[in-house]
NUBA-466146 format. One line per 5 residues: their letters; for each residue x, z, y of C-alpha. Coordinates in pm, 1 decimal. Last residue first. Layout:
<pts>
A = X Z Y; ...
</pts>
This chain:
<pts>
KRRRA = -5303.5 1925.1 -4566.9; -5163.8 1680.4 -4828.8; -5068.6 1815.1 -5163.4; -4704.0 1718.6 -5217.5; -4561.5 1504.1 -5515.2
PTQRG = -4815.4 1224.0 -5445.6; -4885.2 981.6 -5684.7; -4678.2 686.4 -5628.5; -4871.3 383.8 -5537.5; -4926.0 71.3 -5778.5
GNDTL = -5324.5 103.1 -5724.5; -5356.2 461.0 -5954.1; -5453.9 280.3 -6289.3; -5234.8 25.2 -6351.8; -4929.9 56.2 -6156.4
DVPRV = -4961.7 456.0 -6123.9; -5049.7 483.2 -6498.7; -4665.6 287.6 -6531.7; -4488.6 523.6 -6346.6; -4460.8 491.1 -5966.8
PNFYL = -4171.2 752.5 -5942.8; -4216.0 1134.2 -5784.8; -3968.1 1331.1 -5708.2; -3996.7 1494.4 -5414.0; -3718.2 1475.8 -5123.9
PDADA = -3891.6 1128.1 -4998.6; -4234.8 1244.9 -5045.0; -4394.3 860.3 -4919.0; -4128.9 712.8 -5080.5; -4095.0 345.0 -4895.4
AGVGD = -3698.5 415.9 -4780.5; -3657.7 442.5 -5114.1; -3876.0 459.1 -5456.1; -3611.3 475.7 -5714.6; -3700.4 840.0 -5863.6
GDPDD = -3357.8 994.3 -5711.3; -3519.2 1253.0 -5475.6; -3277.7 1161.0 -5145.7; -3308.7 786.0 -5209.0; -3133.9 617.0 -4967.2
ATREG = -2909.4 926.3 -4893.7; -2865.7 879.3 -5235.8; -3002.9 1083.1 -5514.2; -2948.3 967.7 -5920.1; -3224.0 1018.2 -6096.9
SYPKA = -3150.8 714.3 -6229.5; -3491.6 482.6 -6148.0; -3652.2 129.1 -6254.4; -3967.2 2.8 -6128.6; -4227.1 -38.4 -6392.3
APYLR = -4277.3 -409.1 -6313.2; -4149.6 -460.7 -6677.4; -4394.9 -226.9 -6814.0; -4354.2 -261.4 -7231.1; -4013.7 -258.4 -7184.9
NNLDS = -3924.4 -14.0 -6975.3; -3557.6 -24.5 -6879.5; -3382.9 216.7 -6709.1; -3589.0 489.2 -6704.4; -3413.9 850.3 -6585.2
PRISC = -3502.0 1230.2 -6462.8; -3165.4 1371.9 -6528.5; -3178.2 1735.2 -6738.9; -3092.7 1594.3 -7089.8; -2852.9 1821.8 -7152.0
PKRPC = -2725.4 2064.2 -6818.7; -2515.4 2129.9 -6955.7; -2294.9 2001.2 -7191.0; -2227.3 1922.1 -7597.2; -2604.5 2026.4 -7557.0
KEVLG = -2733.0 2085.1 -7923.2; -2470.2 2238.4 -8139.8; -2577.9 2240.4 -8479.6; -2701.4 2507.1 -8662.9; -2926.8 2331.1 -8892.5
RKNAA = -2696.5 2289.4 -9176.7; -2646.3 2594.3 -9240.3; -3019.8 2691.3 -9312.5; -3030.7 2839.3 -9577.3; -2719.3 3031.1 -9604.7
LIATM = -2834.1 3202.7 -9249.3; -3123.7 3330.3 -9354.9; -2984.5 3506.4 -9702.1; -2711.8 3675.0 -9532.5; -2975.4 3832.5 -9265.4
AYGTE = -3138.6 3944.3 -9520.0; -3497.3 3839.9 -9620.9; -3792.8 4121.8 -9602.4; -3925.9 3947.7 -9244.5; -3968.6 4230.8 -8997.5
SIAAI = -3782.1 4503.8 -9178.7; -3485.9 4297.2 -9278.7; -3465.5 4109.2 -9007.4; -3436.8 4383.9 -8766.9; -3115.8 4206.4 -8608.8
FRERG = -2818.9 4476.8 -8420.4; -2532.4 4314.7 -8220.3; -2181.1 4317.0 -8181.8; -2030.9 4104.9 -7928.2; -1715.1 3882.2 -8012.3
NLDFV = -1904.0 3554.8 -8068.4; -2173.3 3800.1 -8285.6; -2045.0 4086.6 -8484.8; -2339.0 4202.1 -8625.1; -2540.6 4499.1 -8709.1
EGDDP = -2758.3 4468.1 -8981.3; -3121.7 4523.2 -9077.6; -3410.0 4803.9 -9020.6; -3347.6 5011.9 -9314.5; -3079.3 5227.3 -9142.6
SVIGD = -3391.8 5346.2 -8922.9; -3375.3 5189.0 -8521.1; -3441.1 5431.5 -8289.8; -3081.5 5622.8 -8254.1; -2849.6 5368.7 -8220.5
TLAPD = -3032.7 5075.4 -8092.7; -2879.8 5138.3 -7745.6; -2456.2 5165.4 -7833.8; -2593.8 4874.4 -8094.8; -2687.1 4579.8 -7897.9
GYLAK = -2963.4 4423.9 -7941.2; -3227.9 4247.1 -8175.1; -3581.0 4378.6 -8297.0; -3600.4 4738.0 -8175.7; -3959.5 4828.4 -8201.7
GDRLV = -4140.5 4944.6 -7934.7; -4443.3 4717.7 -7963.8; -4153.3 4436.6 -8027.0; -3839.1 4523.0 -7828.4; -3575.7 4309.8 -7744.0
LAVAP = -3233.2 4460.4 -7631.1; -2907.0 4332.6 -7470.2; -3005.0 4026.7 -7411.4; -2696.2 3892.9 -7198.6; -2563.5 3697.7 -7480.5
QESEV = -2851.1 3461.1 -7471.5; -2738.7 3294.9 -7085.8; -2860.5 3506.8 -6769.0; -3040.6 3227.2 -6487.6; -3397.7 3254.0 -6530.0
LTRYV = -3326.6 3654.3 -6530.7; -3078.9 3709.2 -6303.6; -3281.6 3481.0 -6030.0; -3571.6 3708.8 -6094.7; -3379.9 3980.9 -5982.2
SEDDT = -3177.8 3803.2 -5666.1; -3562.3 3734.9 -5526.3; -3617.0 4105.2 -5605.4; -3346.8 4193.1 -5281.6; -2980.3 4324.7 -5332.4
LDRGD = -2931.8 4276.3 -5672.7; -2593.8 4483.2 -5760.3; -2370.2 4337.9 -5982.8; -2224.9 4547.4 -6317.6; -2232.0 4238.1 -6532.2
TEFLA = -2610.9 4208.0 -6479.2; -2764.4 4289.9 -6872.2; -3071.4 4196.4 -6937.2; -3316.4 4460.2 -7092.3; -3619.2 4308.9 -7301.2
LDARM = -3970.9 4407.4 -7360.1; -4291.1 4389.3 -7565.9; -4398.3 4779.2 -7493.0; -4748.9 4713.1 -7565.2; -4927.5 4788.7 -7251.8
GTRVD = -5073.1 5108.2 -7092.9; -4849.3 5196.6 -6799.7; -4698.4 4836.0 -6690.6; -4405.7 4585.1 -6780.1; -4590.1 4283.3 -6798.9
GIQDS = -4657.5 3963.5 -7050.7; -4802.0 4168.8 -7288.2; -5150.9 4361.8 -7321.3; -5360.6 4395.5 -6982.0; -5283.9 4073.4 -6969.7
ARLLA = -5407.6 3897.6 -7313.5; -5651.4 3657.6 -7219.0; -5364.8 3363.1 -7410.8; -5408.3 3207.7 -7079.4; -5315.9 3490.4 -6883.6
APNVT = -5047.7 3559.0 -7116.7; -4886.8 3282.8 -7050.0; -4889.8 3258.3 -6674.0; -4759.6 3691.1 -6679.5; -4447.9 3562.5 -6885.8
AMKWL = -4272.1 3288.8 -6940.6; -4415.1 3117.4 -6619.3; -4402.8 3426.6 -6417.9; -3974.6 3413.0 -6435.2; -3992.8 3025.8 -6241.0
EAYSF = -4259.1 3186.8 -5995.2; -4050.2 3520.8 -5940.8; -3748.4 3228.7 -5905.8; -3912.5 3055.5 -5638.7; -4006.4 2715.3 -5642.4
LGNLY = -4039.5 2466.9 -5384.1; -3672.1 2452.5 -5416.7; -3664.6 2016.2 -5305.3; -3857.6 1915.7 -5590.8; -3602.7 1741.6 -5747.5
DRNYA = -3262.3 1856.5 -5762.1; -3343.4 2296.9 -5742.2; -3645.4 2217.2 -5933.5; -3519.9 1991.3 -6170.2; -3214.1 2270.6 -6191.9
AAVKL = -3472.3 2607.1 -6200.4; -3715.0 2424.6 -6454.0; -3408.9 2277.5 -6669.5; -3269.8 2702.8 -6637.8; -3590.9 2834.3 -6749.8
EDLLH = -3542.4 2648.2 -7084.4; -3237.8 2707.0 -7162.0; -3364.2 3112.5 -7119.1; -3671.2 3032.8 -7321.6; -3505.6 2899.4 -7629.6
ASGSY = -3356.8 2578.0 -7830.5; -3450.6 2338.6 -7600.4; -3646.2 2048.8 -7612.7; -3603.7 1694.4 -7784.8; -3581.0 1853.5 -8140.2
AWDTG = -3541.3 2197.9 -8050.9; -3907.3 2238.3 -8008.7; -4195.4 2266.2 -7694.9; -3992.1 2454.2 -7480.6; -4276.3 2592.2 -7326.6
LALDV = -4337.3 2719.6 -7017.8; -4620.8 2838.8 -6814.3; -4802.2 2663.5 -6553.5; -5099.4 2815.4 -6349.7; -5311.0 2548.9 -6122.9
GYDRM = -5332.4 2675.2 -5751.8; -5338.5 2240.4 -5611.4; -5008.5 2327.8 -5400.3; -4849.8 2410.2 -5792.3; -5038.8 2134.4 -5958.1
LSVPA = -4848.8 1862.3 -5705.3; -4509.1 2029.9 -5762.1; -4601.0 2048.8 -6103.7; -4607.1 1621.5 -6172.3; -4541.1 1667.1 -6537.4
TVGYL = -4252.2 1503.3 -6644.4; -4037.4 1194.6 -6628.7; -3776.1 1031.8 -6844.5; -4056.9 966.5 -7106.5; -3843.6 1154.2 -7453.8
TLNSR = -3570.1 1341.2 -7298.0; -3748.9 1390.0 -6951.3; -4051.5 1551.0 -7129.1; -3850.8 1746.7 -7355.5; -3664.6 1917.2 -7110.9
PSWVV = -3926.4 1968.5 -6893.5; -4197.6 2155.6 -7140.7; -4456.9 2256.9 -6890.1; -4805.4 2415.4 -7041.5; -5047.0 2402.9 -6807.9
TAKAE = -5324.2 2611.3 -6750.2; -5736.3 2533.4 -6621.8; -5905.6 2735.8 -6317.7; -6157.4 2474.0 -6396.3; -6124.0 2340.3 -6008.5
AIKRV = -5723.3 2348.6 -6030.7; -5764.2 2114.8 -6393.6; -6031.5 1888.7 -6192.0; -5737.9 1848.3 -5885.8; -5525.7 1754.1 -6073.1
DRELL = -5655.9 1503.0 -6249.6; -5793.3 1290.7 -5937.5; -5416.3 1338.5 -5820.5; -5299.7 1155.7 -6103.3; -5193.2 1225.3 -6448.9
AVAHV = -4949.6 1083.6 -6731.5; -4693.2 1406.9 -6779.5; -5008.7 1679.5 -6887.6; -4787.2 1844.2 -7122.2; -4935.4 2095.8 -7312.5
LGTAS = -5304.4 2151.3 -7154.9; -5412.3 2488.4 -7144.0; -5788.3 2567.9 -7167.9; -5931.0 2963.3 -7085.5; -5986.3 2947.2 -6759.2
DLIDT = -6187.1 2626.4 -6821.6; -6176.7 2200.6 -6938.0; -6368.1 2134.2 -7261.4; -6540.8 1839.4 -7091.9; -6658.4 1667.7 -7434.3
EGSSV = -7042.1 1660.1 -7293.0; -6926.9 1440.7 -6957.1; -6530.3 1466.7 -6926.4; -6229.2 1680.9 -6930.3; -6155.0 1624.5 -7299.5
NVFEN = -6173.4 1193.2 -7297.8; -6003.1 1214.5 -6962.4; -5726.2 1415.0 -7074.6; -5638.8 1133.6 -7399.7; -5680.4 883.2 -7173.2
RAVAD = -5370.1 1005.7 -6954.6; -5147.1 949.7 -7234.3; -5262.4 506.0 -7355.1; -5248.4 465.4 -6890.4; -4880.4 521.2 -6907.8
KGEAV = -4686.3 812.4 -6865.5; -4629.9 1029.9 -7145.6; -4820.0 1342.5 -7359.0; -5142.8 1328.7 -7150.7; -5285.0 1577.2 -7378.8
HIIYV = -5198.3 1781.9 -7614.7; -5414.0 2154.5 -7681.4; -5423.9 2522.5 -7606.8; -5811.3 2637.9 -7647.8; -5885.7 2995.4 -7602.3
TEPNG = -6240.6 3011.0 -7806.7; -6500.5 3241.2 -7773.7; -6660.0 3040.1 -7488.9; -6656.9 2732.8 -7707.6; -6593.0 2375.7 -7572.5
VPHFP = -6645.1 2090.0 -7824.5; -6399.3 1858.7 -7908.8; -6403.2 1490.8 -7931.6; -6263.0 1359.5 -8242.8; -6186.2 961.8 -8447.6
YDTGS = -6056.1 845.2 -8097.6; -6194.9 497.5 -7899.8; -6388.1 705.0 -7616.9; -6264.5 439.1 -7328.4; -5976.7 362.3 -7137.3
APMHE = -5598.5 261.1 -7258.8; -5696.7 304.5 -7625.7; -5448.0 451.0 -7863.8; -5638.0 501.2 -8160.0; -5513.3 178.2 -8401.6
CGVNN = -5137.0 324.6 -8423.7; -5128.7 477.7 -8757.8; -5280.7 826.5 -8807.6; -5192.0 1106.5 -8499.7; -5552.6 1023.3 -8311.0
KLPFT = -5696.6 1340.1 -8411.5; -5827.3 1382.1 -8041.7; -5695.8 1777.8 -8074.5; -5367.1 1572.0 -8168.5; -5096.6 1905.2 -8071.4
DNWVA = -5412.2 2205.5 -8138.5; -5366.2 2550.2 -8092.8; -5699.7 2722.1 -8085.5; -5677.7 3073.5 -7982.9; -5952.1 3339.1 -8097.9
RPLVL = -6048.3 3516.5 -7805.3; -6007.9 3912.3 -7721.0; -5662.7 3857.8 -7895.4; -5552.0 4162.8 -8097.0; -5230.8 4217.6 -8133.1
GENAG = -5108.7 4341.9 -8500.8; -4796.9 4110.4 -8573.4; -5008.3 3799.7 -8406.3; -5001.5 3681.1 -8762.9; -5036.8 3318.1 -8755.0
DGFNR = -5075.1 2955.0 -8558.7; -5213.9 2990.7 -8261.9; -5081.2 3234.2 -8128.6; -4730.7 3426.5 -8350.4; -4629.2 3770.7 -8206.0
LFGKY = -4225.8 3671.5 -8254.3; -3983.7 3905.7 -8509.9; -4190.4 3970.2 -8851.6; -4459.7 3714.7 -9056.1; -4339.5 3406.2 -9045.9
GGNGI = -4350.1 3057.5 -8769.3; -4498.7 2741.1 -8752.9; -4732.6 2580.2 -8480.2; -4767.0 2720.8 -8146.4; -4795.7 2974.6 -7895.2
NGTTG = -4481.6 3209.1 -7917.6; -4451.8 3612.0 -7860.8; -4157.9 3838.2 -7806.1; -3906.3 3612.9 -7643.6; -3548.6 3793.9 -7504.8
AAVQR = -3298.1 3537.7 -7602.6; -3243.1 3685.2 -7935.2; -3623.8 3648.1 -8011.2; -3615.5 3284.8 -7971.3; -3337.6 3211.0 -8162.5
LESLI = -3507.0 3469.3 -8411.2; -3848.4 3288.6 -8475.6; -3644.5 2948.1 -8605.4; -3401.5 3136.9 -8819.1; -3757.5 3285.8 -8996.8
LHEPR = -3887.8 2955.4 -9003.0; -3586.1 2827.5 -9171.3; -3581.1 3117.0 -9433.7; -3926.3 3073.3 -9471.9; -3935.7 2716.7 -9540.3
DTKHR = -4239.6 2610.3 -9452.2; -4010.0 2307.9 -9277.0; -4141.4 1992.0 -9125.8; -3931.0 1653.9 -9115.1; -3817.4 1434.8 -8859.7
PMRKY = -3737.0 1079.2 -8799.0; -3779.9 843.6 -8456.0; -4016.8 656.0 -8526.1; -3893.5 293.9 -8378.4; -4106.9 143.7 -8089.8
GRCGG = -4249.7 -184.5 -8142.8; -4629.3 -101.1 -7991.6; -4639.0 196.1 -8253.3; -4376.8 431.9 -8435.6; -4578.9 675.8 -8477.0
GWDRR = -4443.3 921.9 -8362.5; -4197.3 761.8 -8093.3; -4427.5 519.9 -7941.1; -4704.3 755.9 -8076.3; -4579.7 973.8 -7796.8
SNFRG = -4647.6 750.6 -7489.4; -4454.4 525.1 -7297.7; -4088.9 611.3 -7432.2; -3783.6 626.1 -7254.9; -3511.5 328.8 -7159.1
DARVF = -3148.3 277.7 -7093.1; -2937.2 590.0 -7242.4; -3117.0 652.8 -7509.4; -3210.8 981.9 -7598.7; -3043.0 1245.2 -7826.3
YPINH = -3280.2 1399.4 -8117.4; -3145.7 1739.0 -8219.3; -3080.6 1796.5 -8591.7; -3425.6 1946.0 -8707.1; -3445.3 2304.7 -8816.8
DYSLH = -3655.0 2390.0 -8467.6; -3954.7 2115.0 -8652.2; -4190.6 2413.5 -8824.4; -4122.5 2656.2 -8469.7; -4338.1 2380.3 -8277.3
DHANI = -4320.0 2603.1 -7935.0; -4480.7 2584.5 -7664.9; -4652.0 2886.2 -7385.3; -4298.0 3090.2 -7475.4; -4391.5 3410.2 -7411.1
MGAAL = -4112.9 3658.4 -7290.5; -4099.9 4019.8 -7347.4; -4130.1 4165.3 -6998.6; -3834.2 4307.2 -6781.0; -3563.7 4517.1 -6782.6
VHRGG = -3253.5 4420.7 -6556.3; -2950.2 4586.5 -6664.3; -2734.4 4828.3 -6402.8; -2728.8 5122.2 -6683.1; -2969.7 5047.9 -6944.7
DVIRV = -2984.9 5409.0 -7107.2; -3199.5 5479.5 -7381.6; -3282.3 5821.4 -7339.6; -3375.7 6055.6 -7635.7; -3610.6 6330.8 -7432.1
NEPRV = -3528.9 6721.2 -7322.2; -3657.1 6583.1 -7029.8; -3770.6 6325.0 -6802.3; -3544.2 6156.0 -6481.4; -3763.3 6099.5 -6173.1
PTIAG = -3774.0 5716.5 -6130.7; -4109.9 5712.1 -6314.0; -4257.4 5467.1 -6546.1; -4461.0 5649.1 -6817.5; -4631.7 5505.9 -7107.0
ISGGS = -4569.4 5129.4 -7224.5; -4711.2 5113.5 -7582.7; -4570.0 5120.8 -7916.5; -4707.1 5401.0 -8062.9; -4436.0 5616.0 -8053.3
EIEVY = -4509.7 5591.3 -7720.8; -4215.3 5391.5 -7494.5; -4144.9 5594.4 -7171.1; -3964.9 5355.0 -6863.1; -3736.3 5571.3 -6658.4
QKQLV = -3667.4 5336.0 -6279.4; -3381.6 5327.2 -6090.7; -3571.9 5003.6 -5891.0; -3892.2 4871.3 -5931.3; -3908.4 4509.4 -5915.1
GTGTA = -4200.5 4310.3 -5807.6; -4574.3 4210.7 -5823.3; -4526.8 4049.1 -6232.7; -4267.5 4373.5 -6271.0; -3863.2 4320.7 -6281.3
VYKAY = -3736.4 4644.2 -6410.0; -3364.6 4701.8 -6207.8; -3169.2 5004.2 -6277.7; -3262.7 5058.0 -6638.5; -3391.8 5379.7 -6786.4
IWFGG = -3578.4 5349.7 -7144.9; -3758.3 5640.6 -7268.7; -3781.4 5701.8 -7663.2; -4096.5 5749.1 -7941.2; -4156.0 5941.0 -8230.6
SAVRA = -3848.5 6009.0 -8430.1; -3546.4 5832.8 -8436.7; -3285.3 5676.7 -8736.3; -2948.8 5601.7 -8738.4; -2769.4 5295.0 -8768.1
TKATQ = -2595.1 5091.6 -9001.7; -2342.5 4871.8 -8999.1; -2300.5 4479.7 -9168.6; -1927.3 4324.2 -9010.7; -2089.1 3906.1 -8971.4
CAAAA = -1838.3 3624.3 -8829.1; -1614.0 3577.1 -9114.6; -1874.5 3458.4 -9297.6; -2011.9 3191.6 -9092.3; -2340.5 3148.8 -9018.7
LCLLL = -2407.7 3344.2 -8782.8; -2140.1 3196.0 -8565.5; -2295.9 2884.9 -8589.4; -2602.4 3129.9 -8440.6; -2404.1 3214.8 -8138.0
VALKK = -2314.8 2871.9 -8086.2; -2721.3 2740.9 -8057.1; -2723.7 3042.1 -7941.9; -2528.4 2950.8 -7543.3; -2232.3 2891.2 -7453.9
M = -2089.3 2608.9 -7391.8
</pts>
């Protein structure tokens, strides 16, 4: 299976490395691409100006004269992706492989070893070489920004826990894994009420990115209740709810009314809980979704892999409800809007920052906009041909970076038969040899086989024995694999009866679609 982890395994071997340098460019340059994917559609055969200050200048079908042109040929030029949620300081951990029988009911079950579950081993790092490689995994997959914890100077724009690499946001970002401070011991796990050590109070100058309702029972849902009710209601259009799995329809309606965003991490949710957020219901209510990898421990190594999980779940369990354009916006337009940075990043428009990624298409002619977005969503990491942040080449094919990078910026490596320039030296002050030497144990192939833990499943819920098991296997009697069968209210859309439905929803399914 070829994914970025395989690439990085090759990076760890000295035999895979061939260091070279490239010429220096002066001033700005232009990029030509047959397809330019924007938030409102696809432009064809365009020249995009990258100004010397790092902004996007003109976008025109007319070839400019007497300028440096990076020829992207039949490639797709798109906005650099924004990972709406990743714990970079944990991405060096060897990935967790889920048990075959049962899943957890709340994040404190595996995180704290609560309610009779075993605590999952993992540790945080602050070692620069580990953090740099965590960022490089993202950059090499076309990502230029991350909302989360950890990170190091250079490469990604780190929103919420580090420098933004020069980007000025209109609001501060408060990124908190435990906004109720219920992460010590197992005593603060109420299924109702307000028994938490802390309750955040909203600030109109702040974007709140908070973990809530991560799990599938009332204990998980009660976190959402406590940040969305009464004097401690902080829901508004500058709130990002990370995970938001254990929600009922009335909760989704409240999120929609507040115009808050939900950060969706399907792979990690399915791995840990066997179920993910009710995203089809959220779509029907008009809730914006932003995609996040969570961490490589139980999620994806980078956003291209997470996009494939989202696309497969959409195809197999949501009846293809989301278009490929909608999926792509979850990784670009929507997280930028959450950050209040839609005028700077997340799209390809004149005046925005030149945070861009160029994707190979294998020379295919793409017939319509949806086929272009589908190509982006289905791209494997080696298809990433160039990544720019503020117009600076961070990563790419030397045939494209030649002339726009300095010999002191980085090195060129032979990676799995493809040469790629990596600007580690100028971005971080570390040479790739030092970065890779410190990460040999962490470069482990995450998923031996695709699609790697995307099937929803919960066959043995030890805390809630009345919960009906489901395997995610779709049959004629159970076309969505949610275990409900003939009585299913939404037979083409996965929505099992979860523990929170047993205790807080009268034992009924939370609907997968909004009723007209």
